[in-house]
C-alpha positions in Angstrom: 0.0 0.0 0.1 1.2 3.7 -0.8 -0.1 7.0 -0.9 -1.1 8.3 -4.3 0.3 11.2 -5.9 -3.0 13.1 -5.8 -2.6 12.6 -2.1 0.6 13.8 -1.7 0.3 16.9 -3.7 -3.3 17.9 -1.9 -2.8 17.2 2.0 -3.7 20.2 3.7 -2.0 19.2 7.1 1.4 18.5 7.2 0.8 15.7 9.8 -1.7 13.8 7.6 1.1 14.0 5.0 3.9 12.9 6.8 2.2 10.1 8.7 0.6 9.0 5.9 3.8 9.0 3.7 5.8 7.4 6.6 3.3 4.2 7.1 2.2 3.6 3.5 4.9 1.7 2.6 5.3 -2.0 1.6 7.2 -3.1 4.8 4.8 -2.0 7.1 1.7 -4.6 8.0 -1.3 -3.9 6.0 -3.6 -4.0 9.8 -1.6 -0.9 10.8 -2.6 1.6 7.9 -6.1 2.1 9.1 -5.0 2.9 12.5 -2.0 5.2 11.8 -4.2 7.0 9.2 -6.9 7.8 11.6 -4.4 9.0 14.0 -2.6 11.0 11.6 -6.5 12.6 10.8 -6.8 13.2 14.4 -3.6 14.9 14.6 -4.2 17.3 11.6 -7.9 18.1 13.1 -6.3 19.3 16.2 -3.2 21.5 14.2 -5.7 23.0 11.9 -9.4 24.6 12.7 -10.6 23.9 9.2 -9.5 20.1 9.2 -12.7 19.2 11.4 -14.6 19.1 8.0 -12.0 17.6 6.1 -13.0 14.5 4.1 -10.3 11.9 2.9 -11.2 9.6 -0.1 -9.7 6.1 0.2 -9.8 3.8 -3.0 -8.1 0.6 -4.5 -6.5 0.4 -8.1 -6.4 -2.5 -10.2 -3.2 -3.7 -8.8 -5.0 -3.8 -5.6 -3.0 -1.0 -3.9 -5.1 1.2 -1.8 -4.7 5.0 -2.1 -5.6 8.3 0.1 -6.5 11.5 -1.3 -8.4 14.8 -0.2 -10.3 14.7 -3.7 -11.7 11.8 -6.0 -9.1 11.3 -8.4 -9.7 11.0 -12.0 -7.7 7.7 -12.0 -10.2 6.2 -9.6 -13.1 7.1 -11.7 -13.8 3.5 -12.7 -13.4 2.2 -8.9 -15.7 2.5 -5.7 -14.3 5.3 -3.3 -14.9 5.5 0.3 -15.2 8.6 2.0 -13.6 8.9 5.5 -14.1 11.6 7.9 -11.4 13.5 10.1 -11.1 10.6 12.3 -10.9 8.1 9.6 -14.1 6.8 9.9 -16.1 5.7 6.6 -19.4 8.0 5.9 -20.2 7.1 2.8 -19.0 6.3 -0.7 -18.6 7.3 -4.3 -19.8 4.7 -6.8 -17.4 4.2 -9.7 -18.3 4.3 -13.4 -20.5 1.4 -14.3 -20.8 -0.1 -17.9 -24.4 -0.7 -18.8 -24.2 -4.5 -18.3 -23.0 -3.6 -14.6 -25.8 -1.2 -14.4 -28.4 -3.8 -15.4 -26.6 -6.7 -13.3 -26.6 -4.3 -9.9 -30.5 -3.3 -10.9 -31.3 -7.2 -11.3 -29.2 -7.9 -7.9 -31.7 -5.2 -6.2 -34.7 -6.6 -7.6 -33.7 -10.1 -6.4 -32.8 -8.9 -2.9 -36.0 -6.8 -2.6 -38.1 -9.7 -3.6 -36.4 -12.1 -1.1 -36.9 -9.7 1.5 -40.8 -9.4 0.6 -41.2 -13.1 0.6 -39.8 -13.6 4.0 -41.9 -10.8 5.4 -44.9 -12.3 3.6 -44.0 -16.0 5.4 -43.6 -14.3 8.5 -46.8 -12.6 8.5 -48.7 -15.7 7.2 -47.1 -17.5 10.1 -48.3 -15.0 12.7 -52.0 -14.9 11.2 -52.4 -18.6 11.3 -51.3 -18.9 14.6 -53.5 -15.9 15.9 -56.4 -17.0 14.0 -56.4 -20.9 14.6 -56.1 -23.3 17.8 -56.4 -26.3 16.0 -56.2 -28.1 12.5 -59.9 -28.9 12.7 -61.0 -25.0 12.9 -59.0 -24.8 9.8 -60.5 -27.6 8.2 -64.1 -26.5 9.2 -63.5 -23.2 7.2 -62.1 -25.1 4.1 -65.3 -27.0 4.2 -67.7 -23.8 4.2 -65.7 -22.1 1.9 -65.7 -25.3 -0.7 -69.7 -25.6 -0.1 -70.0 -21.9 -1.2 -67.8 -22.3 -4.2 -69.5 -25.6 -4.9 -72.8 -24.0 -4.8 -71.8 -20.9 -7.1 -70.5 -23.5 -9.7 -73.7 -25.3 -9.5 -75.8 -22.5 -10.4 -73.3 -21.4 -13.0 -73.6 -24.8 -14.7 -77.5 -24.5 -14.5 -77.4 -21.4 -16.4 -75.1 -22.8 -18.8 -77.3 -25.9 -19.6 -80.1 -23.5 -20.4 -78.0 -21.4 -22.7 -76.7 -24.9 -24.6 -80.7 -25.4 -24.6 -81.5 -22.3 -26.2 -78.5 -22.6 -28.5 -79.9 -26.0 -29.8 -83.2 -24.6 -30.3 -81.5 -21.3 -32.5 -79.6 -23.8 -34.5 -82.4 -25.8 -35.7 -84.4 -22.5 -36.3 -81.7 -20.9 -38.6 -81.4 -24.3 -40.8 -84.6 -22.8 -42.6 -83.0 -19.7 -43.5 -79.7 -18.8 -46.0 -77.1 -19.3 -45.7 -77.6 -22.5 -43.5 -80.2 -23.6 -45.7 -78.8 -24.1 -49.7 -82.1 -24.7 -51.3 -82.5 -21.7 -53.8 -85.9 -20.9 -52.4 -84.6 -20.7 -48.7 -85.8 -17.3 -47.3 -83.0 -14.8 -45.8 -81.9 -15.1 -42.2 -84.0 -12.7 -40.5 -81.9 -10.0 -38.7 -83.4 -10.8 -35.1 -83.3 -14.5 -35.3 -79.0 -13.8 -36.7 -78.4 -11.6 -33.4 -80.1 -14.1 -31.0 -77.9 -16.7 -32.3 -74.9 -14.6 -31.7 -76.0 -13.1 -28.6 -76.3 -16.7 -27.2 -73.3 -18.2 -28.6 -71.1 -15.4 -26.8 -73.2 -16.0 -23.7 -72.4 -19.8 -24.0 -68.9 -19.5 -24.3 -68.5 -16.6 -21.6 -70.4 -19.1 -19.0 -68.2 -22.0 -20.0 -65.2 -19.8 -18.8 -67.0 -18.7 -15.8 -67.5 -22.1 -14.8 -63.9 -23.4 -15.4 -62.8 -20.4 -13.3 -64.7 -21.3 -10.4 -63.3 -24.8 -10.7 -59.7 -23.3 -10.8 -60.9 -21.3 -7.6 -62.2 -24.3 -6.0 -58.9 -26.1 -6.4 -56.4 -23.2 -5.6 -58.8 -22.6 -2.6 -58.2 -26.4 -1.3 -54.6 -26.2 -2.3 -54.1 -23.0 -0.2 -55.8 -24.6 2.8 -53.8 -27.9 2.3 -50.5 -25.8 2.4 -52.1 -23.7 5.4 -52.8 -27.0 7.5 -49.1 -28.6 6.8 -47.6 -25.1 8.1 -50.0 -24.7 10.9 -48.9 -28.3 12.4 -45.2 -27.3 11.6 -45.5 -24.3 14.1 -47.7 -26.1 16.6 -44.7 -28.6 16.6 -42.0 -26.0 16.9 -44.1 -24.2 19.5 -44.5 -27.4 21.7 -40.9 -28.6 21.1 -39.9 -25.1 22.5 -42.3 -24.9 25.2 -40.7 -28.3 26.5 -37.3 -27.0 26.1 -38.2 -23.7 28.2 -39.2 -26.0 31.1 -37.1 -25.8 34.0 -35.1 -29.4 34.6 -35.9 -30.1 31.0 -32.9 -32.1 29.6 
């Protein structure tokens, strides 16, 4: 480790320059550098009134050599620079230049960290809700069954309405067979516009109800899967809670 040229030329305190220049040689142990630098900065603060607000920038070049300077040097623009206060304590940082790939990679890393933190927070909240809401597995199962009955009832109503639409569809399809273009006879009359509109509207309603019925079945399956997961997790939490209570009992081995 050595003192950078920028540092030698710009140091404002004699004690800082002299001490840093003396200690930042390859022969000194690395762990002494930070201590001696902090001591030198403290001496400079006592010697000059303006040194209380002095900041020193610490950066590492491509060879791994640590440098100190009173300003961010141009040669460190690609490196992250640590800002030290007058006591040699890190108080901030100046990021170096980033390539577009590096910027994208850092953004992806931050996004992943946020996603991980959010998932962990949601998991903790879920555990708290389970323990605060239920006392036994049977309570969870009872709620699951009640919700399943509601969804089953909705699905039955949707299915009954769908059957009515299908019956109406069959009637309309039989009626339009007497008209062009469904009837290829030269004497067949043209399809009345109201009948055509009824056929289009009913066909759309059938498709819509079919999707609604499928969604209700998916809701039922998802609900059962969620309850199954909740029950499994609740059992794990209660087991942990029991084992912890036993371990906390006096005299328990």
